[in-house]
Every structure is written in structure tokens, then in C-alpha cells.
C-alpha positions, 0 to 999 in steps of 0.5 A: 795484197790479198788476191780475190781467190784468197778472199773467197777461200777465207770467206768460205772457210769462215762461213763453214766454221759458222755453220759448223758452230751453229750445228754443234750448238744445236746438237749440244748434249741435253743437260743433266737436270732435264727431266724428259729424256726419252723419245719414241718414234712412230712411222707411218704407212708404207714404211717401217721404223728403219727410216728413222735411223738418221734422226735416231743417231742425231738424238742419241748423240745428244743424250736421248734414249730413243726407241722406234716403234714397228707398226704392223699396219694390220689394223689401227688398234694393232698399231696403237698397241705396238706404240703402247708396248714401247711406251711402257718400256720407258723409264720416265716421261717421253716425247711421242713422235709420229710421221704421216699416218703415225700422227693418228697413232700418237694422237690415240696412244699419246694420252698415256700419262708418261707422254710429256708431249707430241711431235707431228712430222708431216703428220695427221692429227684427227680429233675424237670420232674422226678417222685418218681418212676424214682428214682429207675431206676438204683438202685431198692428197695431191694427185701425185700420190696414188694408193693401189689397194690389192684384192686382200684389202692392203694397199701399196703406193703406185710404183711409177709415181712413188718418187714424185708422190712420196720421196721427191727429194731423195736420190733415185737409188733411195727412192727405188729402195723405199718403193721396193721395200714398201710395207702395205697398209690395211686400207680399213685403217683409214676409216677407223675412228679415234677414241682419244685425242692426246693433242687436246691435253698434251703440248704439240709440235708440228714439222711441216714439209713444204714440198710434201706431195703425199699430204698437202702442206695446206692440210698440214698447216690447217691441222697444226693450227687446230691442235695449237702446235708450235710449227717448224717448216722444212723444205723437204718432201714427205720423207723429211725424216730421211732428207732433213733429219737434223731439222726434225731432230731439232724440233723433237729436242725443242719439244723435250726441252720445253716439256722439261721446263714446263714440268718444273714450273 
């Protein structure tokens, strides 16, 4: 006779095996015939490219060649140029991925003919003639997210509200490290207007963090609808690339596979 404890153990093992199988399947290597095999990751404000590490590891394990842009955050054009320098190093077509303000960067730089698709990770997607700051006109940033400009015009996220507004689902230690390793952004960037809007001609995906307290999820959904993006919603904070990297990697993988299929039609 099977005891209740025995049943519980068997059920738990079966559930774990099912979850493991599903994850293994979603991380299956990309097929040899897939044409889009390059991924270029673009970070946003107050961070650097190292935050993409878990997404990088996930995608490289599937067989992608992944490159990470280091935006200087000194001017919008500097960041676009930094992205273009990485794109030109790719052999073949790429999926261009941007987080937060990085969405503005990929919108401008993504018109490159070797960009096969765009992925916006809790990211903004301005149109031609719009600025990053314009996107918040109707739906402002949540009150928890506070930027403090310095006397030289560069801004940091408020120290006391950093975890609540930027990294709500990280550990205290991880939030403290992110807070103390912030990369300040030139505040003039938020008023620079775009001259290109790659999403008008490139297929787009959007990964939306449902607990984002830096960009209101309502704004993220509104922008995803405007650009006609395929949407994935993830229960996470603004730094979902850190806390839910597998979900982010799955969306990027889906974008690459979809772009490859479209290219052979």
C-alpha cells in the first residue's frame, strides 16, 4: 500500500521531471539550417552590459553567437554608434535586443539591413521625431522611480528608492550591488529625437514585466500595440533580464526562429 508521503514524493518527482523536460525542450539547440544566429543585447540607463550575463549564457547554450553592447550613456548618438559598432562585427543577420532606454537605441540603430528583428525587453519604442522622454507624456513613470540629476547634467536613480523602483524582485544584496554600481546617464538623452524607427519595417517582439515600477506596464503594453509586437508578459520587476533570464531568452529565441522562417518564405 502506498503511503500519502510516498504519493507526495512520487508526484513531486514527476512534476519536477515534467518541468525539467519542458525547460530542456525550450533550450534545444538551434537547427543547422536556421539563418538568424546572432543576438546583440543593448542595456538601458543606470546599468551596463554585464547584467545580461544569464541571458547570454542561456542563448549561447542554444548555439547563438551573442554580443553585448556597452552604451557609454553620454549621448543618444554615442549609444547608437556603440550599437552600430557591434552590429557591423556580426556575420549574417542579427536579432537586436534592447532593455528600457535601450529600446530607443535599437529603434534608431535597428534600420541596419542586417537586423532581422527587434526585441523590446520592458523597453520604450519611440517613433520618428519623438524622444525617449516624450513616451511618458500620458503615462508617467511610477512614483517609486526617482531620477536625481547631478550638477553636471548626469542622473542617478535615488538610492533610498532604488530597489523598490528599479529591482523589486531581486535579493537585497543584488539590489544593493546594482544601486552602488549605477552608470549615470546624460539627462539630455531623454530629449533627443529619433530620426529612424526600425519597428516600422522590422518584426518586433516585446517582453513586458508586469511588476515594472520604472516604466508603467500600461505604457509598455500601449507601445507594444503601437509597434505591432508579439507580446510576452513576465511576472518580474524592471530588471527581468536578471530575475527571469530564461523567459527573456525564450522570447529572443522565438524572434530569431521566426525571422529565420520568414527569410526562407
